[in-house]
C-alpha positions as CSV (number, residue, x, y, z in Angstrom):
1,M,-1.2,56.1,2.8
2,L,-1.9,58.1,-0.4
3,Q,1.8,58.6,-1.1
4,R,2.5,54.8,-1.4
5,D,3.6,53.4,-4.7
6,Y,1.1,50.6,-5.5
7,R,3.1,49.7,-8.7
8,L,6.2,48.3,-7.0
9,L,5.3,44.8,-8.4
10,D,3.3,44.5,-11.7
11,S,0.9,41.6,-11.2
12,K,0.7,41.2,-15.0
13,L,4.2,39.7,-14.9
14,F,3.2,36.9,-12.5
15,K,1.8,34.5,-15.1
16,A,5.1,34.1,-16.9
17,F,7.0,33.8,-13.6
18,M,4.7,31.1,-12.3
19,A,4.8,29.2,-15.5
20,A,8.6,29.2,-15.5
21,A,8.6,28.2,-11.8
22,E,6.4,25.2,-12.5
23,T,8.0,24.0,-15.7
24,E,11.6,25.0,-14.9
25,N,12.1,25.7,-18.6
26,F,11.3,29.0,-20.4
27,T,10.2,27.2,-23.6
28,S,7.7,25.0,-21.7
29,A,6.7,28.1,-19.7
30,A,5.9,29.9,-22.9
31,R,3.5,27.1,-24.0
32,K,1.9,26.9,-20.6
33,A,1.4,30.7,-20.4
34,F,0.4,31.0,-24.1
35,M,3.3,33.5,-24.6
36,T,6.4,33.6,-26.7
37,Q,9.7,32.5,-25.1
38,S,11.0,36.0,-25.5
39,G,7.9,37.4,-23.8
40,V,8.4,35.1,-20.8
41,S,12.1,36.1,-20.6
42,Q,11.1,39.8,-20.8
43,H,8.4,39.5,-18.1
44,I,10.8,37.7,-15.7
45,A,13.5,40.3,-16.4
46,K,11.1,43.1,-15.5
47,L,10.2,41.3,-12.3
48,E,13.9,40.9,-11.4
49,E,14.4,44.6,-12.1
50,Q,11.5,45.5,-9.9
51,I,12.6,43.3,-7.0
52,G,16.3,43.9,-7.5
53,V,17.6,40.2,-7.2
54,P,17.7,37.2,-9.5
55,L,14.6,34.9,-9.4
56,F,16.1,32.0,-11.3
57,K,19.4,30.2,-11.7
58,R,20.5,27.7,-14.3
59,V,21.1,24.1,-13.2
60,G,22.1,22.1,-16.3
61,K,19.2,22.5,-18.8
62,R,16.8,23.6,-16.1
63,V,16.0,27.0,-14.6
64,V,15.2,26.7,-10.9
65,L,14.1,29.3,-8.4
66,T,16.5,31.1,-6.2
67,D,15.6,31.7,-2.5
68,A,14.1,35.0,-3.6
69,G,12.2,33.2,-6.3
70,Q,10.8,30.7,-3.8
71,K,9.6,33.6,-1.6
72,L,8.0,35.3,-4.6
73,M,6.2,32.1,-5.6
74,R,4.7,31.9,-2.1
75,F,3.7,35.6,-2.3
76,V,2.1,35.2,-5.7
77,K,0.0,32.2,-4.5
78,E,-1.1,34.2,-1.4
79,Y,-1.8,37.1,-3.6
80,A,-4.0,35.0,-5.9
81,Y,-5.9,33.5,-2.9
82,T,-6.4,37.0,-1.3
83,M,-7.6,38.4,-4.6
84,E,-10.0,35.5,-5.1
85,T,-11.3,35.8,-1.5
86,F,-11.9,39.5,-2.0
87,L,-13.8,38.9,-5.2
88,D,-15.8,36.2,-3.6
89,E,-17.0,38.7,-1.0
90,L,-18.3,41.0,-3.7
91,R,-20.2,38.4,-5.7
92,D,-23.4,36.5,-5.2
93,D,-22.8,33.4,-3.1
94,A,-23.8,31.0,-5.9
95,Q,-21.6,32.7,-8.4
96,A,-18.7,33.0,-6.0
97,I,-18.1,29.2,-5.7
98,S,-15.9,28.9,-8.8
99,G,-12.3,28.3,-9.7
100,L,-9.9,25.4,-9.2
101,V,-9.8,23.3,-6.0
102,S,-7.0,20.8,-5.8
103,Y,-6.5,18.0,-3.3
104,A,-4.9,14.6,-3.0
105,M,-5.8,11.3,-1.3
106,P,-5.0,7.6,-1.2
107,A,-6.6,5.7,-4.1
108,S,-8.9,3.8,-1.6
109,C,-10.7,7.1,-0.8
110,L,-11.9,7.2,-4.4
111,L,-13.8,3.9,-3.9
112,S,-15.6,5.3,-0.8
113,P,-19.1,6.7,-0.8
114,H,-17.8,10.2,-0.1
115,F,-16.5,10.9,-3.6
116,P,-19.9,10.4,-5.3
117,L,-21.4,12.6,-2.6
118,L,-18.9,15.3,-3.4
119,L,-19.7,15.2,-7.1
120,Q,-23.4,15.6,-6.2
121,K,-22.8,18.6,-4.0
122,R,-20.7,20.2,-6.8
123,L,-23.4,19.9,-9.5
124,P,-25.0,23.3,-8.9
125,Y,-21.7,25.0,-9.4
126,P,-20.5,24.3,-13.0
127,D,-17.6,26.8,-12.7
128,L,-16.1,24.9,-9.8
129,T,-13.2,22.6,-11.1
130,L,-11.8,19.7,-9.1
131,D,-8.2,18.6,-9.5
132,V,-7.8,15.3,-7.6
133,T,-4.5,13.4,-7.3
134,L,-4.4,9.8,-6.1
135,V,-1.2,9.2,-4.1
136,P,-0.1,7.4,-0.9
137,S,-0.5,9.4,2.4
138,E,3.2,10.2,2.6
139,D,3.0,12.0,-0.8
140,V,-0.1,13.8,0.3
141,V,1.7,15.4,3.2
142,R,4.6,16.4,1.0
143,M,2.3,18.0,-1.6
144,V,0.4,20.0,1.0
145,L,3.6,21.2,2.6
146,D,5.0,22.1,-0.8
147,D,1.8,24.1,-1.6
148,Q,1.1,21.9,-4.7
149,I,-2.5,21.2,-3.5
150,D,-5.0,23.0,-1.3
151,F,-5.6,20.1,1.1
152,G,-5.4,16.4,1.4
153,F,-6.6,13.1,3.0
154,V,-4.2,10.9,4.9
155,T,-4.4,7.6,6.8
156,H,-2.3,8.7,9.7
157,R,-1.0,11.9,11.4
158,H,2.5,13.4,11.2
159,E,3.1,16.0,13.9
160,H,4.2,19.2,12.1
161,P,3.8,22.8,13.2
162,S,2.4,23.9,9.8
163,L,-0.3,21.2,9.5
164,D,-3.8,21.0,10.9
165,Y,-5.5,17.6,11.0
166,E,-9.3,17.1,11.2
167,L,-10.9,13.7,11.6
168,F,-13.0,12.8,8.6
169,C,-14.0,9.1,8.8
170,R,-12.8,5.7,9.9
171,E,-11.8,2.8,7.7
172,E,-11.8,-0.9,8.6
173,Y,-8.8,-2.8,7.2
174,I,-9.2,-6.6,6.4
175,L,-7.0,-9.3,4.9
176,V,-8.8,-11.0,2.0
177,G,-8.1,-13.8,-0.5
178,S,-10.0,-15.9,-3.0
179,D,-9.4,-19.2,-1.0
180,P,-10.9,-19.3,2.5
181,D,-8.8,-22.3,3.4
182,V,-5.6,-20.3,2.9
183,L,-6.9,-17.6,5.2
184,K,-8.0,-20.0,7.9
185,A,-4.4,-21.5,7.9
186,I,-2.7,-18.2,8.6
187,T,-0.9,-18.1,12.0
188,P,1.7,-15.8,13.6
189,G,4.4,-18.3,12.6
190,N,3.5,-18.5,8.9
191,V,2.0,-15.1,8.1
192,C,5.1,-13.7,6.5
193,R,5.4,-16.8,4.2
194,Q,2.1,-16.1,2.4
195,R,1.8,-14.9,-1.1
196,Y,0.9,-11.1,-1.1
197,I,-0.2,-8.6,-3.6
198,T,1.2,-5.1,-3.2
199,Y,0.1,-1.7,-4.5
200,P,0.7,2.0,-3.6
201,G,-0.3,2.6,0.0
202,A,-0.5,-1.1,0.9
203,D,2.4,-0.8,3.3
204,V,0.4,1.3,5.6
205,Y,-2.6,-1.1,5.6
206,F,-0.3,-4.1,6.0
207,D,1.6,-2.7,9.0
208,L,-1.5,-1.6,10.8
209,W,-3.1,-5.0,10.2
210,L,0.0,-7.0,11.3
211,R,0.3,-5.0,14.5
212,H,-3.4,-5.4,15.3
213,H,-3.6,-9.2,14.7
214,F,-0.1,-10.4,15.5
215,P,1.3,-7.9,18.1
216,A,3.7,-10.5,19.5
217,R,5.6,-10.4,16.1
218,K,7.2,-7.1,16.9
219,N,9.8,-7.2,14.1
220,L,7.3,-8.2,11.5
221,D,6.3,-5.5,9.0
222,F,5.5,-4.9,5.3
223,L,9.2,-5.5,4.4
224,S,9.0,-9.0,5.9
225,L,6.4,-10.1,3.3
226,T,7.0,-11.9,0.0
227,P,5.0,-10.3,-2.8
228,T,3.9,-12.5,-5.7
229,G,2.2,-9.6,-7.5
230,N,2.6,-5.8,-7.6
231,I,0.5,-3.2,-9.4
232,N,0.2,0.5,-9.3
233,S,-3.6,0.7,-8.6
234,I,-5.8,-0.6,-5.8
235,D,-8.4,-1.7,-8.4
236,G,-5.8,-3.9,-10.1
237,A,-4.7,-5.3,-6.8
238,I,-8.2,-6.3,-6.0
239,K,-8.5,-8.1,-9.3
240,M,-5.2,-9.9,-8.7
241,V,-6.5,-11.2,-5.4
242,V,-9.9,-12.2,-6.9
243,G,-7.9,-14.0,-9.6
244,G,-6.0,-16.1,-7.0
245,L,-2.6,-14.6,-7.4
246,G,-2.2,-13.8,-3.7
247,I,-3.8,-12.2,-0.7
248,S,-3.8,-8.6,0.5
249,V,-5.1,-6.0,3.0
250,F,-7.7,-3.5,1.8
251,P,-10.2,-1.1,3.4
252,R,-13.4,-3.0,3.7
253,H,-15.4,-0.6,1.6
254,C,-13.1,-1.3,-1.4
255,V,-13.9,-5.1,-1.4
256,E,-17.4,-5.2,0.1
257,A,-19.0,-6.1,-3.2
258,A,-16.6,-8.9,-3.9
259,L,-17.2,-10.3,-0.4
260,E,-20.9,-10.2,-0.9
261,Q,-20.6,-12.0,-4.2
262,G,-18.4,-14.7,-2.8
263,D,-15.4,-13.7,-5.0
264,L,-13.3,-12.9,-1.9
265,F,-13.2,-14.1,1.7
266,E,-11.7,-12.4,4.8
267,F,-9.3,-13.5,7.5
268,S,-11.0,-13.5,10.8
269,N,-10.1,-14.2,14.4
270,S,-11.5,-13.2,17.8
271,K,-10.0,-9.7,17.7
272,D,-12.1,-6.5,17.4
273,P,-12.3,-4.9,13.9
274,L,-9.3,-2.9,12.9
275,L,-10.5,0.7,12.5
276,N,-8.2,3.5,11.4
277,D,-8.8,7.2,11.5
278,I,-8.7,9.1,8.2
279,Y,-7.9,12.9,8.4
280,F,-8.0,15.8,6.0
281,L,-5.1,18.1,6.5
282,T,-4.6,21.8,5.7
283,I,-2.0,24.4,6.2
284,T,-2.3,26.1,9.6
285,G,-3.6,29.7,9.3
286,H,-3.7,29.5,5.5
287,A,-6.1,32.0,3.8
288,Y,-8.1,29.7,1.6
289,P,-10.4,31.1,-1.1
290,K,-14.1,30.5,-0.8
291,S,-14.1,27.7,-3.3
292,V,-11.7,25.7,-1.1
293,R,-13.6,26.6,2.0
294,Q,-16.8,25.4,0.5
295,V,-15.4,22.0,-0.6
296,L,-14.0,21.5,2.9
297,A,-17.4,22.4,4.3
298,W,-19.0,19.7,2.1
299,F,-16.6,17.1,3.4
300,R,-17.4,18.2,7.0
301,E,-21.1,17.8,6.3
302,M,-20.4,14.2,5.0
303,H,-18.5,13.5,8.2
304,C,-21.5,14.7,10.3
305,E,-24.2,13.1,8.2
306,A,-22.8,9.6,7.4
307,P,-23.7,6.7,9.7
308,P,-20.8,4.6,11.2
309,A,-21.6,1.7,8.9
310,Q,-18.9,-1.0,8.0
311,G,-16.2,1.1,9.6
312,T,-16.2,3.7,6.9
313,A,-17.5,6.7,8.9
314,A,-16.6,8.2,12.2
């Protein structure tokens, strides 16, 4: 053990390497790492010398990782997590909860009661930084698998050997519009001829709603609908519906206030409410640092403490 060479890889070179891997450009990497371009090149050259194989290859104007570079990037991320976990064990618990925690979720989750609760729980830890990305569920899965984020929230499961899913809450999905007469007139025969508002993630909500309320229309899905408005935010889509541009499907918690105020009305029939499970997903067996484990623990507390009101909690 004492004869091992602990200097096979110089960790001081990792910053330049990761900056180049993320930007795919040495000039941009220099700005990101607060180094000179020649410094970035020198650090990467030293790493390649230590490893013995190229880490980057040129593709047009970009520099992209080789297979060896991809493996090194995963190693560096694991190294950083392991180092942070080790340091966490040596510090006082309150001081240990620090660093960056990144996760992604559909935009509707931002409008749920859980996000303000997270911010409250984070208040005693000023050194804990949250990096939240709002994207549809499909993109969340891709970002977790690509190790771009620590964990994510999704509206449905994808069976994958590298992913662990844990139930977080349930959402109720409803079709709403500003004119109750339009909603009352919807039937299986005319549902696809209505005027719809679309937004990122709406396809998942629409398809679940259509299968729940009109199961006989087996070939009917999101692509069957005729959009009269499209916007890249759920807040904007709600305003379009309130403004009478069309109708749309939303999680109930997102439009509850507008329903109470009489700005929106919901389609209703004799069927039970449409409840859908929301999961948070992580990488199986991943060594997460204490900061990530703590944020996940806070979300688990919310799952246990929140009442099953309005279909928003399990």
